[in-house]
N, C-alpha and C positions, 0 to 999 in steps of 0.2 A: 652822953643826953641827950633826948631830942629836942626838938620846938618849933614847933608850925611858926612860919611866919611871910609875911605876906611883904612886900615895896613897892611903893611908888616911882615910876619912871618917868620921866617925861611928855612918854606917848601909852603907856602901858602899865597892869598889876600885872608882877607877877609872884605867885607862890613859893614859896621852898622850905623845904626839911632841914636845919638845922641839925647837927651834929654835931656836938661841941668835947674839947677832949676830954680825960678825967684831968681831974685838978695837979696830979703829980707829974702829968705827964704837960701837961700844960705851955710849960717852960717853952720847948723845944718842939711845939709844931707846925705843920705846914699843913697851910692849903686849900682847900681843894674844891673846883665850884665841878660838879659829875653834872655832866646832859647831854638825856634819859630819849633813846630810840622812840621811832615815826609810832602813834597809839597807844604810845606810854605815859609813863609819868615819873614822877620825882619816889620813887615805891622801889623803883627799879636798883637803885643803889642800897636800900636798907640790911641787904647783906653785907656787902659790901664795906658798907661805915663801920657795923657792929664786930667786923669780924682790921679792922685798922684803927682801933679802938685811941692814937696818937695823935690822930690825922682830926682836925677845922674842917667839916666836908657839909657843902654848900648846896645838896640836889636842886635844883631847878623842877618847876613844872611850867617845861616853855612852854613857848600862847601856843591855847586853842588847847590846850591838854592840860590832864588833872586839873588844880584850882586857879588855874591864872586865868586872865583873861582871850576874851577868845577875841579875833580881829577884826573889826569892822565890817559891816555886810557887804562887798562887791570889792572886802577886798581879796590876795591870791599868801596862802605860806609860803612867804621866799624866802630860800636859806639866809640871804644874805639882814633877808628883817632879824629872824635869830640870833646874827652873829652883832647885829647893832644892839640886840637886848642884852647880849652877853656881855660885853661890851661893857656896857654903861651899868646894868650890875656889880661886874670887877671895878670899875670907879668906884660904884660908890663903899666900898671894903676899903681901899685903900692901902691894897696891898700886891707884890704881885701874888697870883695864885697856879698849881696846878691844874690841868684839863684834864680832867677824864672823861670818855666821848663815846656812846654807847650805839651804835647803826647811825643811822639819823646824828645823834649829835657828836661820833668820833667828826666828819664831817663838818659841821660846824666848828667842832673842838678846832679842826685844824684851819678851820680858815679867820678863825679871830687868830689860833697862835703868828700867821702870816701877817695880818694885819698891826697885831697891835702886840710885839714881842716885849717891848716894856714893858708888858705886864702879866705875862707866863714866864713861869719857874721850868717850867716840860710840860708835856701834851703824851697821853696814856692813849688811846686809841681801838678802841675793845670791837672785832668780827668786822671791823670796816675799814675801807683804806679813802674813803676819800666819795667828795659828790659823784649822784651817778652822772653819766655823760650822758652825748646825743651828737647823732651828727649832724651840720648847715640845711643839709636835703630835709629833716626833719619840722624842722625850727617852726614851719606856715603851718604843718599837718593839728602838730601838736599844740601852738597860738591856738587853733583856732577851734578844737577836744577840749581846753581849757575854756575858751568864750562863752562855747557852744552848753557846756555843764554847770555853768556859771549863774546863768539866764534861764535854768532852766527851775521850776517850782517846785516850790522844800516840803519834801517827804518828814511830816510827822511818825515817832519811830512810836512801834508799837509796845515798847518795850517789853519786859519780863518779868515773871513772876518773883522772882526771888535770885539773889546777888551770887544765888551756886549755882542757876541756868549762865549765868553771864560769865562764869571762870566755868563753866564747860565750854561754851563760846571759843573764850577765847585761846582753849587749851587743842582746841580744833580749826586755829584761826590760820594767817596768811606761813606764820614760823608758829612750828609745834611749841605746847611748853606744859612742862609738867604739873597736877593741881594747887603744890606750894608757890611752885612764879607768879601762875597765873592768880592763886588769890589776892597774892602781895597786889600786881595793879591796878583788880579787877573793886576791890575794896579801897585804896586812891579814885579808883578813874571813874566810879559810876553815883547813884543816887538815888534815891526814893523821889517819888518827884507827884507833886499831892492829889492824884490821880492812882497814888499807894502801889501803881510800879513801876520797875525800875530801868532809868537809861542812866547810861554813855553820857557822862563828861564836855569827852572831848569833842572840837566844832566838826560839825558835822561835811563842811567844808575843808577838810584833813586828807581827806578821801576821795575830792578833785583830781583830775589831773595834772602835772603842773606845767603851769604856762612857758617857761623857759627850763634850759639844763646847759647847766655846761659843756662845752666840748675838749674831748683831752688835753687837745695842750692847754685849755683857759688854769683848768685843774693842775698840771701840770705845774707850771708856773707860781701854783698858789704854792702848792710842796713846796717846790723849791725855793720859796721865801722862810718855810718855815726854819730858823736858824737852834731853837728849844730841843736839848734830847728830849727825845723821839720813844714812845717803845710802840708798838703796832702789835698788839694780841691777837689773833685770830683761833678760832675753835676747830677744830678737825672736822666735827661733824656743822658745820658753819657751809657763812655765805663761801666762802673763797674752799672747800673741799673737793671742790672738784679744779679748779683752776691756779693751784700753788706759784706756776709760772707766771701767770699775769700779778699774782699778789708780790712776785718775788721786783719783776719790773718796775712795777707800782714803788714799792719799797726803795729802788736805788734812784730813784729823785731826791728822796731825803737828804738832809745834807750829815745831817748825825742822829742815826735811829737803829734801831734792833725790831727786829722780826721775827716774832717766836708762835709756835702756836700750842694751844689747853685742848684738851680732852672735853665733850660738851656741844648741845648746840649753839644755836647764835643769842639766847641767851643764856651762854656759860655762868655770867658773874652772879648769875638770877638761881640760875638748876641746882635741886638740894645735892645733884655726887658732883657737884662741879667746883662751887661760887668759892668752894677757901682755896679753891689749889688758883682761880686764878688773881684770891684776895690778896694770896701771898706773892702771888710772880709782880704784884700793880706795885704792892709797900716794897718789898727787895729797889727793883726798880727805882720808884721815886727817894726812901733812901740815902744808894745809892749815888746821887747825885744831889 
């Protein structure tokens, strides 16, 4: 049973979809906090939650996404702020949880597992192995670019005639999506404005360049700090499809981890032809631990 819920944290308000286990299975359920990717939202996990009915899912809209609050004007979207949000949310549950993250959400989940090990049973990372990195030589130009972008005048979106047009746009975005997968994200991630036009719910600042990225050594240090059982499930046609060696090298920094692959693209946990296999693999890992 799905329930739309909000929580007031000290510094922000987050929305999430709570999917409760069936009554007959509730006595032995696992709690799962699910974190979506960049410009996605909590609907990213609707299909997986349906496939795993004896787990208690909390699928978050990360700040600036879906129906959650935006950061204040002038505030960037740092990964460590998402970590703070997630840790405080888990504290409100008063229980240890499994973390399931996709893409950007996998990076957040990994950092949370490293800094709050007493709150995490295990970690599942879908088609990502950690935060994007940059060399120290790029720091000045990167921050300069971000500051300049933040100082520009805001542009008002012209919007779309209907949500079907938004679905088509999302299908042909940075990562390609099938119609049904895009529809899940668009229906939660858009709204009809006062002028009758449809617009995205997400904060436009999310498209701004990041002001700072960790280096490879910093990311590796966080990975080595993860002590819980970890599954890294990558898409055969996803972001690591041409760099298997890099994936293996990154995975070796984890203390207790499995690296596995499933057919599908970057959103393989949501696409028609692949979500069932992904959900079964995730469930098998969770129940084996």
